[in-house]
LUMTI-833909 format. One record per residue (C-alpha): residue number from 1; residue in one letter; x, y, z. Coordinates in nm, 3 decimals. Layout:
BEGIN
seq;type;px;py;pz
NUM;A;X;Y;Z
...
END
This chain:
BEGIN
seq;type;px;py;pz
1;M;-5.579;5.252;-1.556
2;S;-5.504;4.869;-1.591
3;T;-5.352;4.751;-1.275
4;T;-5.123;4.485;-1.483
5;E;-4.986;4.803;-1.722
6;T;-4.827;5.004;-1.434
7;A;-4.498;5.053;-1.608
8;C;-4.700;5.132;-1.941
9;H;-4.902;5.408;-1.771
10;S;-4.687;5.569;-1.490
11;T;-4.594;5.877;-1.436
12;P;-4.363;6.052;-1.188
13;E;-4.657;6.263;-1.048
14;Q;-4.784;5.907;-0.929
15;A;-4.452;5.834;-0.763
16;G;-4.461;6.150;-0.524
17;L;-4.258;6.325;-0.793
18;R;-4.318;6.714;-0.935
19;V;-4.239;6.771;-1.283
20;E;-4.239;7.032;-1.504
21;T;-4.183;6.966;-1.876
22;V;-4.035;7.184;-2.151
23;S;-4.057;7.112;-2.536
24;F;-3.788;6.975;-2.693
25;D;-3.813;7.338;-2.935
26;Q;-3.751;7.558;-2.678
27;L;-3.407;7.362;-2.531
28;P;-3.112;7.489;-2.729
29;Q;-2.875;7.265;-2.986
30;Q;-3.161;7.087;-3.096
31;S;-3.137;7.012;-3.470
32;R;-3.448;7.043;-3.719
33;L;-3.444;6.657;-3.822
34;F;-3.495;6.538;-3.457
35;L;-3.721;6.843;-3.392
36;D;-3.965;6.700;-3.662
37;Y;-3.924;6.348;-3.586
38;L;-4.086;6.374;-3.235
39;R;-4.332;6.578;-3.356
40;D;-4.464;6.292;-3.633
41;P;-4.228;6.011;-3.685
42;I;-4.465;5.858;-3.932
43;S;-4.448;6.139;-4.157
44;L;-4.057;6.094;-4.203
45;R;-4.112;5.698;-4.328
46;R;-3.882;5.815;-4.585
47;F;-3.601;5.800;-4.346
48;Y;-3.750;5.594;-4.107
49;P;-3.909;5.302;-4.250
50;E;-4.075;5.157;-3.966
51;A;-4.108;5.454;-3.746
52;V;-4.406;5.398;-3.517
53;K;-4.609;5.683;-3.317
54;H;-4.608;5.579;-3.012
55;H;-4.462;5.267;-2.836
56;Y;-4.792;5.109;-2.804
57;D;-4.736;5.066;-3.189
58;L;-4.443;4.830;-3.136
59;P;-4.629;4.498;-3.048
60;E;-4.760;4.485;-3.426
61;R;-4.373;4.417;-3.551
62;R;-4.305;4.169;-3.320
63;D;-4.358;3.820;-3.534
64;R;-4.148;4.051;-3.812
65;V;-3.858;4.071;-3.599
66;L;-3.881;3.716;-3.480
67;G;-3.913;3.609;-3.830
68;N;-3.570;3.777;-3.960
69;Y;-3.403;3.674;-3.650
70;K;-3.164;3.368;-3.697
71;T;-2.888;3.436;-3.462
72;D;-2.837;3.124;-3.255
73;R;-2.986;3.239;-2.924
74;T;-2.807;2.976;-2.730
75;A;-2.450;3.102;-2.849
76;L;-2.603;3.440;-2.790
77;C;-2.702;3.374;-2.401
78;D;-2.433;3.153;-2.285
79;A;-2.225;3.465;-2.394
80;L;-2.441;3.676;-2.236
81;E;-2.460;3.497;-1.929
82;R;-2.064;3.447;-1.875
83;M;-2.050;3.842;-1.949
84;N;-2.298;3.966;-1.696
85;R;-2.168;3.693;-1.433
86;G;-1.862;3.790;-1.436
87;W;-1.944;4.145;-1.402
88;S;-2.157;4.014;-1.112
89;A;-2.472;4.062;-1.244
90;N;-2.788;3.978;-0.987
91;E;-3.058;3.714;-1.016
92;R;-3.356;3.909;-1.187
93;T;-3.063;4.001;-1.495
94;L;-2.966;3.595;-1.535
95;V;-3.356;3.521;-1.534
96;N;-3.376;3.798;-1.781
97;I;-3.078;3.603;-1.991
98;G;-3.288;3.311;-1.918
99;L;-3.610;3.453;-2.103
100;L;-3.422;3.564;-2.376
101;R;-3.299;3.217;-2.498
102;E;-3.669;3.140;-2.543
103;A;-3.816;3.217;-2.939
104;D;-4.040;3.386;-2.844
105;C;-3.890;3.658;-2.656
106;I;-3.806;4.022;-2.805
107;A;-3.558;4.284;-2.673
108;V;-3.592;4.633;-2.602
109;V;-3.209;4.781;-2.668
110;S;-3.003;5.117;-2.562
111;G;-2.630;5.153;-2.550
112;Q;-2.381;5.441;-2.511
113;Q;-2.001;5.451;-2.498
114;A;-1.861;5.308;-2.185
115;G;-1.790;5.674;-1.989
116;L;-1.601;5.721;-1.676
117;F;-1.768;5.610;-1.361
118;G;-2.105;5.557;-1.571
119;G;-2.084;5.855;-1.808
120;P;-2.301;6.129;-1.817
121;L;-2.621;6.145;-1.656
122;Y;-2.810;6.054;-1.982
123;T;-2.663;5.689;-2.011
124;I;-2.854;5.574;-1.697
125;H;-3.161;5.812;-1.854
126;K;-3.173;5.579;-2.190
127;A;-3.085;5.245;-1.997
128;L;-3.383;5.263;-1.734
129;S;-3.600;5.406;-2.044
130;A;-3.545;5.066;-2.187
131;V;-3.589;4.915;-1.831
132;K;-3.954;5.092;-1.821
133;L;-4.058;4.982;-2.156
134;A;-3.955;4.636;-2.165
135;E;-4.141;4.601;-1.826
136;C;-4.443;4.751;-2.012
137;M;-4.465;4.528;-2.319
138;T;-4.418;4.222;-2.085
139;Q;-4.742;4.368;-1.857
140;R;-4.942;4.350;-2.168
141;G;-4.833;3.989;-2.285
142;V;-4.487;4.049;-2.505
143;K;-4.228;3.885;-2.374
144;A;-3.952;4.148;-2.384
145;V;-3.632;4.191;-2.142
146;P;-3.407;4.542;-2.161
147;V;-3.069;4.530;-2.299
148;F;-2.783;4.751;-2.276
149;W;-2.515;4.773;-2.560
150;I;-2.177;4.929;-2.412
151;A;-2.029;5.079;-2.719
152;T;-1.679;4.909;-2.622
153;E;-1.589;4.923;-2.994
154;D;-1.559;5.300;-2.999
155;H;-1.202;5.470;-3.022
156;D;-1.286;5.835;-2.906
157;F;-1.102;5.796;-2.515
158;A;-1.097;6.148;-2.466
159;E;-1.438;6.133;-2.481
160;V;-1.510;5.901;-2.222
161;A;-1.212;5.985;-1.983
162;T;-1.357;6.245;-1.781
163;A;-1.610;6.276;-1.543
164;G;-1.855;6.602;-1.433
165;F;-1.950;6.612;-1.112
166;I;-2.107;6.910;-0.844
167;N;-1.816;6.948;-0.568
168;R;-1.897;6.983;-0.187
169;D;-1.878;7.407;-0.226
170;C;-2.167;7.308;-0.496
171;S;-1.961;7.431;-0.804
172;F;-1.881;7.206;-1.161
173;A;-1.596;7.055;-1.170
174;R;-1.471;6.717;-1.370
175;V;-1.182;6.442;-1.287
176;G;-1.064;6.259;-1.557
177;V;-0.800;5.954;-1.638
178;P;-0.476;6.014;-1.778
179;L;-0.524;5.928;-2.178
180;G;-0.173;5.800;-2.157
181;V;-0.320;5.500;-2.094
182;H;-0.509;5.443;-2.396
183;R;-0.272;5.380;-2.731
184;D;-0.401;5.549;-3.024
185;D;-0.697;5.372;-3.260
186;L;-0.747;5.112;-2.965
187;P;-1.070;5.025;-2.900
188;V;-1.186;5.209;-2.564
189;G;-1.315;4.872;-2.421
190;R;-0.950;4.698;-2.435
191;V;-0.794;5.019;-2.213
192;T;-0.668;4.879;-1.899
193;L;-0.679;5.055;-1.614
194;D;-0.358;5.122;-1.436
195;A;-0.276;5.255;-1.021
196;S;-0.349;5.607;-1.190
197;I;-0.768;5.490;-1.133
198;Q;-0.704;5.491;-0.803
199;Q;-0.554;5.844;-0.738
200;T;-0.856;5.954;-1.011
201;V;-1.119;5.823;-0.779
202;Q;-0.991;5.951;-0.474
203;N;-0.941;6.301;-0.664
204;L;-1.354;6.256;-0.666
205;L;-1.436;6.140;-0.343
206;S;-1.229;6.402;-0.178
207;A;-1.404;6.681;-0.401
208;L;-1.752;6.524;-0.307
209;P;-1.926;6.632;0.041
210;Q;-1.900;6.359;0.271
211;T;-2.239;6.227;0.362
212;E;-2.397;5.932;0.510
213;F;-2.373;5.764;0.173
214;S;-2.023;5.843;0.091
215;D;-1.862;5.512;0.235
216;D;-2.118;5.320;-0.011
217;L;-2.013;5.575;-0.307
218;E;-1.653;5.490;-0.208
219;M;-1.727;5.102;-0.232
220;L;-1.913;5.130;-0.573
221;L;-1.641;5.337;-0.729
222;H;-1.348;5.101;-0.583
223;D;-1.551;4.804;-0.692
224;G;-1.601;4.898;-1.049
225;Y;-1.247;5.078;-1.118
226;Q;-0.938;4.848;-1.036
227;P;-0.607;4.871;-1.154
228;G;-0.563;4.606;-1.418
229;Q;-0.941;4.642;-1.538
230;K;-1.085;4.652;-1.876
231;Y;-1.225;4.992;-1.911
232;G;-1.562;4.851;-2.058
233;D;-1.579;4.620;-1.773
234;S;-1.545;4.888;-1.520
235;F;-1.817;5.066;-1.707
236;A;-2.049;4.718;-1.702
237;R;-1.975;4.654;-1.340
238;L;-2.037;5.015;-1.200
239;L;-2.378;5.034;-1.416
240;N;-2.454;4.709;-1.339
241;A;-2.419;4.730;-0.936
242;L;-2.678;5.060;-1.013
243;T;-2.938;4.899;-1.198
244;S;-2.920;4.557;-1.043
245;Q;-3.282;4.524;-0.911
246;Y;-3.439;4.587;-1.284
247;G;-3.275;4.287;-1.436
248;L;-3.079;4.522;-1.715
249;I;-2.832;4.260;-1.933
250;F;-2.550;4.376;-2.046
251;L;-2.389;4.330;-2.405
252;D;-2.009;4.441;-2.463
253;P;-1.971;4.369;-2.839
254;L;-1.609;4.303;-2.841
255;D;-1.658;3.981;-2.715
256;S;-1.481;3.688;-2.967
257;Q;-1.845;3.494;-2.930
258;L;-2.035;3.754;-3.043
259;K;-1.755;3.812;-3.285
260;Q;-1.812;3.498;-3.432
261;L;-2.192;3.516;-3.403
262;A;-2.197;3.867;-3.606
263;A;-1.937;3.690;-3.867
264;P;-2.209;3.639;-4.137
265;L;-2.325;3.954;-4.130
266;Y;-1.973;4.124;-4.121
267;A;-1.878;3.915;-4.435
268;K;-2.208;4.030;-4.633
269;A;-2.160;4.416;-4.536
270;A;-1.831;4.373;-4.665
271;S;-1.886;4.187;-5.004
272;H;-2.177;4.501;-5.012
273;A;-1.930;4.784;-4.969
274;H;-1.971;5.008;-5.254
275;E;-2.372;4.913;-5.248
276;I;-2.374;5.037;-4.911
277;A;-2.125;5.331;-4.949
278;I;-2.352;5.462;-5.253
279;A;-2.673;5.432;-5.038
280;I;-2.568;5.658;-4.756
281;E;-2.408;5.905;-5.000
282;K;-2.768;5.926;-5.199
283;R;-2.969;5.898;-4.881
284;S;-2.761;6.171;-4.718
285;Q;-2.802;6.416;-5.009
286;E;-3.175;6.359;-4.982
287;L;-3.168;6.472;-4.635
288;V;-2.997;6.761;-4.739
289;D;-3.286;6.828;-5.027
290;A;-3.541;6.780;-4.781
291;G;-3.399;7.048;-4.540
292;Y;-3.194;6.834;-4.326
293;H;-2.865;6.801;-4.202
294;A;-2.633;6.469;-4.302
295;Q;-2.483;6.339;-3.915
296;V;-2.213;6.089;-4.048
297;T;-2.048;6.269;-4.361
298;P;-2.087;6.047;-4.650
299;S;-1.832;5.883;-4.916
300;E;-1.849;5.660;-5.210
301;N;-1.517;5.518;-5.111
302;S;-1.602;5.404;-4.731
303;F;-1.604;5.045;-4.608
304;P;-1.849;4.951;-4.313
305;L;-1.574;4.761;-4.139
306;F;-1.278;4.905;-3.943
307;L;-0.961;4.648;-3.968
308;H;-0.817;4.573;-3.640
309;D;-0.430;4.513;-3.682
310;E;-0.223;4.219;-3.467
311;N;-0.203;4.500;-3.186
312;G;-0.571;4.583;-3.194
313;A;-0.567;4.893;-3.302
314;R;-0.851;4.973;-3.550
315;H;-0.778;5.130;-3.891
316;A;-1.055;5.265;-4.187
317;L;-1.046;5.112;-4.511
318;T;-1.059;5.318;-4.825
319;K;-1.144;5.228;-5.165
320;T;-0.838;5.297;-5.415
321;D;-0.850;5.369;-5.750
322;N;-0.855;4.993;-5.861
323;G;-1.166;4.928;-5.705
324;K;-0.998;4.731;-5.422
325;Y;-0.977;4.866;-5.038
326;R;-0.681;4.957;-4.787
327;A;-0.580;5.089;-4.449
328;K;-0.399;5.423;-4.449
329;N;-0.046;5.385;-4.453
330;D;-0.065;5.051;-4.531
331;G;0.021;4.928;-4.908
332;D;-0.183;4.583;-4.874
333;E;-0.457;4.606;-5.100
334;R;-0.734;4.397;-5.127
335;S;-1.096;4.331;-5.293
336;A;-1.444;4.349;-5.110
337;E;-1.470;4.016;-5.139
338;E;-1.133;3.905;-5.000
339;L;-1.248;4.119;-4.720
340;A;-1.553;3.970;-4.709
341;A;-1.376;3.649;-4.675
342;W;-1.139;3.751;-4.430
343;A;-1.398;3.866;-4.196
344;S;-1.570;3.549;-4.205
345;R;-1.256;3.340;-4.108
346;E;-1.144;3.621;-3.824
347;P;-1.428;3.850;-3.743
348;E;-1.216;3.977;-3.429
349;R;-1.024;4.134;-3.669
350;F;-1.326;4.408;-3.776
351;S;-1.544;4.591;-3.636
352;P;-1.842;4.794;-3.772
353;N;-1.834;5.147;-3.880
354;V;-2.124;5.396;-3.724
355;T;-2.337;5.329;-4.025
356;L;-2.349;4.956;-3.975
357;R;-2.289;4.917;-3.627
358;A;-2.705;4.908;-3.540
359;V;-2.770;4.639;-3.748
360;V;-2.511;4.444;-3.641
361;Q;-2.701;4.500;-3.300
362;D;-3.007;4.410;-3.459
363;Y;-2.862;4.093;-3.629
364;L;-2.743;3.933;-3.227
365;L;-3.049;4.046;-3.092
366;P;-3.397;4.027;-3.144
367;T;-3.455;4.426;-3.096
368;I;-3.813;4.525;-3.107
369;A;-3.704;4.927;-3.054
370;Y;-3.414;5.126;-2.969
371;Y;-3.387;5.382;-2.739
372;G;-3.182;5.681;-2.856
373;G;-3.082;6.059;-2.810
374;S;-3.113;6.324;-3.108
375;A;-2.796;6.273;-3.252
376;E;-2.854;5.878;-3.306
377;I;-3.215;5.888;-3.413
378;A;-3.034;6.193;-3.697
379;Y;-2.785;5.890;-3.786
380;F;-3.057;5.653;-3.813
381;A;-3.206;5.858;-4.146
382;Q;-2.868;5.729;-4.285
383;T;-2.801;5.381;-4.155
384;A;-3.161;5.265;-4.267
385;E;-3.024;5.238;-4.578
386;V;-2.775;5.004;-4.446
387;Y;-3.069;4.784;-4.336
388;R;-3.227;4.770;-4.639
389;V;-2.881;4.655;-4.815
390;L;-2.862;4.405;-4.638
391;D;-3.208;4.284;-4.625
392;R;-3.295;4.387;-4.251
393;P;-3.587;4.483;-4.064
394;V;-3.513;4.879;-4.003
395;T;-3.560;4.888;-3.592
396;P;-3.747;5.181;-3.504
397;L;-3.640;5.466;-3.265
398;L;-3.780;5.625;-2.923
399;P;-3.653;5.921;-2.809
400;R;-3.470;5.838;-2.470
401;A;-3.563;6.044;-2.146
402;S;-3.478;6.349;-2.133
403;L;-3.426;6.501;-1.782
404;T;-3.290;6.723;-1.510
405;F;-3.306;6.697;-1.191
406;V;-3.344;7.016;-0.906
407;E;-3.251;6.960;-0.526
408;K;-3.445;7.150;-0.272
409;H;-3.191;7.405;-0.202
410;T;-3.207;7.517;-0.545
411;W;-3.547;7.494;-0.651
412;R;-3.609;7.730;-0.364
413;S;-3.387;7.971;-0.468
414;L;-3.520;7.971;-0.849
415;Q;-3.892;8.009;-0.659
416;R;-3.781;8.301;-0.476
417;Y;-3.657;8.502;-0.773
418;S;-3.892;8.362;-1.048
419;I;-3.621;8.171;-1.241
420;R;-3.705;7.891;-1.470
421;L;-3.436;7.650;-1.642
422;R;-3.499;7.818;-2.012
423;D;-3.364;8.110;-1.850
424;F;-3.027;7.950;-1.845
425;F;-2.966;7.867;-2.186
426;E;-2.930;8.251;-2.240
427;G;-2.609;8.274;-1.974
428;L;-2.585;8.337;-1.623
429;D;-2.532;8.703;-1.723
430;H;-2.854;8.652;-1.845
431;V;-3.014;8.522;-1.496
432;M;-2.829;8.816;-1.308
433;A;-2.964;9.093;-1.539
434;R;-3.321;8.943;-1.429
435;V;-3.243;8.904;-1.078
436;V;-3.108;9.320;-1.041
437;A;-3.406;9.407;-1.270
438;K;-3.682;9.258;-1.052
439;Y;-3.532;9.249;-0.701
440;L;-3.203;9.396;-0.631
441;G;-3.126;9.680;-0.826
442;R;-3.484;9.773;-1.014
443;E;-3.406;10.194;-0.992
444;T;-3.100;10.154;-1.217
445;A;-3.250;9.875;-1.422
446;E;-3.530;10.073;-1.526
447;A;-3.261;10.407;-1.520
448;F;-3.069;10.149;-1.803
449;E;-3.380;10.073;-1.990
450;H;-3.493;10.398;-2.009
451;T;-3.125;10.550;-2.137
452;T;-3.182;10.259;-2.424
453;E;-3.525;10.370;-2.513
454;T;-3.440;10.730;-2.514
455;F;-3.102;10.713;-2.702
456;S;-3.252;10.497;-2.969
457;K;-3.589;10.704;-3.057
458;E;-3.326;11.011;-3.043
459;L;-3.143;10.848;-3.265
460;D;-3.415;10.724;-3.505
461;A;-3.523;11.074;-3.548
462;L;-3.181;11.185;-3.626
463;Q;-3.099;10.906;-3.900
464;E;-3.402;11.027;-4.079
465;Q;-3.301;11.367;-4.113
466;L;-2.947;11.238;-4.229
467;R;-3.112;11.031;-4.447
468;R;-3.245;11.321;-4.646
469;V;-2.909;11.524;-4.679
470;D;-2.690;11.199;-4.760
471;P;-2.806;10.831;-4.719
472;T;-2.426;10.736;-4.631
473;L;-2.421;10.965;-4.334
474;A;-2.744;10.764;-4.216
475;D;-2.536;10.411;-4.270
476;A;-2.273;10.602;-4.050
477;L;-2.523;10.651;-3.770
478;D;-2.594;10.261;-3.781
479;K;-2.205;10.214;-3.700
480;G;-2.200;10.452;-3.390
481;R;-2.533;10.328;-3.236
482;R;-2.397;9.986;-3.246
483;K;-2.090;10.102;-3.046
484;I;-2.307;10.277;-2.825
485;N;-2.576;10.019;-2.719
486;Y;-2.236;9.829;-2.682
487;Q;-2.125;10.055;-2.395
488;I;-2.450;10.071;-2.235
489;D;-2.463;9.697;-2.267
490;G;-2.125;9.645;-2.157
491;L;-2.177;9.911;-1.819
492;R;-2.505;9.695;-1.744
493;T;-2.314;9.366;-1.727
494;R;-2.094;9.543;-1.510
495;F;-2.380;9.691;-1.294
496;N;-2.581;9.322;-1.283
497;R;-2.242;9.179;-1.190
498;A;-2.151;9.442;-0.916
499;Q;-2.505;9.431;-0.781
500;V;-2.501;9.031;-0.771
501;A;-2.185;9.079;-0.575
502;R;-2.278;9.319;-0.309
503;D;-2.533;9.050;-0.175
504;E;-2.301;8.755;-0.175
505;A;-2.540;8.471;-0.086
506;V;-2.784;8.567;-0.426
507;H;-2.435;8.570;-0.612
508;R;-2.394;8.220;-0.466
509;Q;-2.720;8.110;-0.519
510;L;-2.715;8.182;-0.901
511;E;-2.392;8.059;-0.947
512;H;-2.461;7.702;-0.798
513;A;-2.784;7.669;-0.971
514;F;-2.614;7.762;-1.296
515;D;-2.364;7.475;-1.244
516;L;-2.624;7.225;-1.162
517;L;-2.878;7.281;-1.420
518;Y;-2.677;7.388;-1.731
519;P;-2.327;7.290;-1.604
520;D;-2.035;7.395;-1.917
521;K;-2.312;7.560;-2.095
522;N;-2.503;7.236;-2.153
523;L;-2.779;7.037;-2.039
524;Q;-2.742;6.896;-1.665
525;E;-2.760;6.562;-1.849
526;R;-2.545;6.593;-2.063
527;R;-2.257;6.688;-1.813
528;L;-2.315;6.553;-1.471
529;N;-2.238;6.200;-1.369
530;I;-2.434;5.992;-1.080
531;A;-2.164;6.061;-0.840
532;S;-2.259;6.397;-0.750
533;F;-2.640;6.253;-0.644
534;I;-2.513;5.943;-0.531
535;A;-2.333;6.143;-0.263
536;R;-2.587;6.368;-0.176
537;H;-2.894;6.089;-0.182
538;G;-2.775;5.766;-0.224
539;R;-2.869;5.507;-0.443
540;Y;-3.248;5.595;-0.417
541;F;-3.145;5.835;-0.706
542;V;-3.150;5.590;-0.955
543;D;-3.529;5.474;-0.826
544;W;-3.597;5.857;-0.888
545;I;-3.486;5.848;-1.198
546;F;-3.665;5.563;-1.294
547;D;-4.000;5.676;-1.140
548;A;-3.904;6.023;-1.360
549;I;-3.955;5.821;-1.657
550;N;-4.271;5.909;-1.842
551;L;-4.317;5.654;-2.172
552;D;-4.589;5.853;-2.291
553;S;-4.372;6.169;-2.250
554;N;-4.162;6.371;-2.594
555;E;-4.071;6.634;-2.368
556;H;-3.789;6.751;-2.134
557;G;-3.851;6.647;-1.773
558;I;-3.767;6.913;-1.487
559;V;-3.772;6.682;-1.196
560;Y;-3.798;6.879;-0.812
561;L;-3.629;6.663;-0.539
END
């Protein structure tokens, strides 16, 4: 291994972490499109024109990215410097902004909504994936910086208003911001926190265990989330504090200076609105015909930009029968050309929809690659058509790091009872049944199994005899068989729970493991906020995330702390 390419080749094991990997096809709720993309993105170039097999292939795109990049770097970086200084960026971030000013510098990008207290863990997984690849490319002689796009233009406040965590009792819990602070259709980034945020912070701190790291966590939360601050600014301040040593550049697309820079693309997208809508509709059908799904519901009447009223609320524009566009509950109709001219004059009155957002991102930034999750990879199959219509190079997507962290007391329990992460995917009752069958109530578990097998054999024999006499009787027996099996399974579940409940320590260990590893029946990274781990391990946990990211892996990592 080259000593000058440590970020490119680093593995979690080299950092002293023990990691197991699980293929994504073993994880629940994974789409066929995402799984096929992981296996061979090159085979899907029909939908992803510039897909790469490996991140080592990215430098070949550098000249194409730089040749198509026309945004004023000075204006862009002036805006980024102003924003990041406002979020208390450290010197390394400012140095990276300085590098981005140079004409030969490219960006490795990721992004996410502005979730409460930094959002779910995968937000940081995405950010540090970008950091690690930017370091790798720099070590290989390609000047690159990491940029995190904060999706402040999103308006689904309920999606970002809560944070999940493991409380002092080792159970899954949530805290949230009152939804009343958000006005309908207002972008999340424009929400202003009120005094209720102080109680939300206190509720979280009170529910977490008191440790040597509690004071630092309290300072981190209070510094980031204060009454009077914008929701997007609070998110940026907290993530900036957590990742300050990595030089990550944060970007808020609501910034007025960035809006001015994006105005030419807004105008071009508006003037090509119908062509974009038709192209997405056609691409969506192509995906369905190929056996995949369309992540974004297409409509030939859609418009690629939202219109914001005088109060900042956004409204979707729809094509009318006479070929013009208007917002719901708004009688004014405008042609695509009129909207294009308006977007050029007042770009702050517009924001991109989901199919245009990434194109705007890669117009503002010299993006060499974007780190995304399964949903983003899915909708990029449709977004690629927007790049084509607007004559922009399509950005390759790389799957972000996907990780589950197992704390020592939990992995000891897993080891004791031979439980794996994937066992939890079938539910806590399934795990309890395994433990009872192997360790706590083997004789009774075997009796249930024997009873089920005996019933099945006897009913099979009876059904064969009934079929000879009257096939309808055999069919009726199937209904009776289902009822019998249902009753036996119900008794088995009740027995397993009762058996585990008799041993309170085992019951508690299994419940705690379930809440940590598969909270709310979802992967840990999708439900838990980093506050749970900062409270127990301090900010060292951020470094463990970085060390656990393996740029060469497309599998889910299980990291044992």
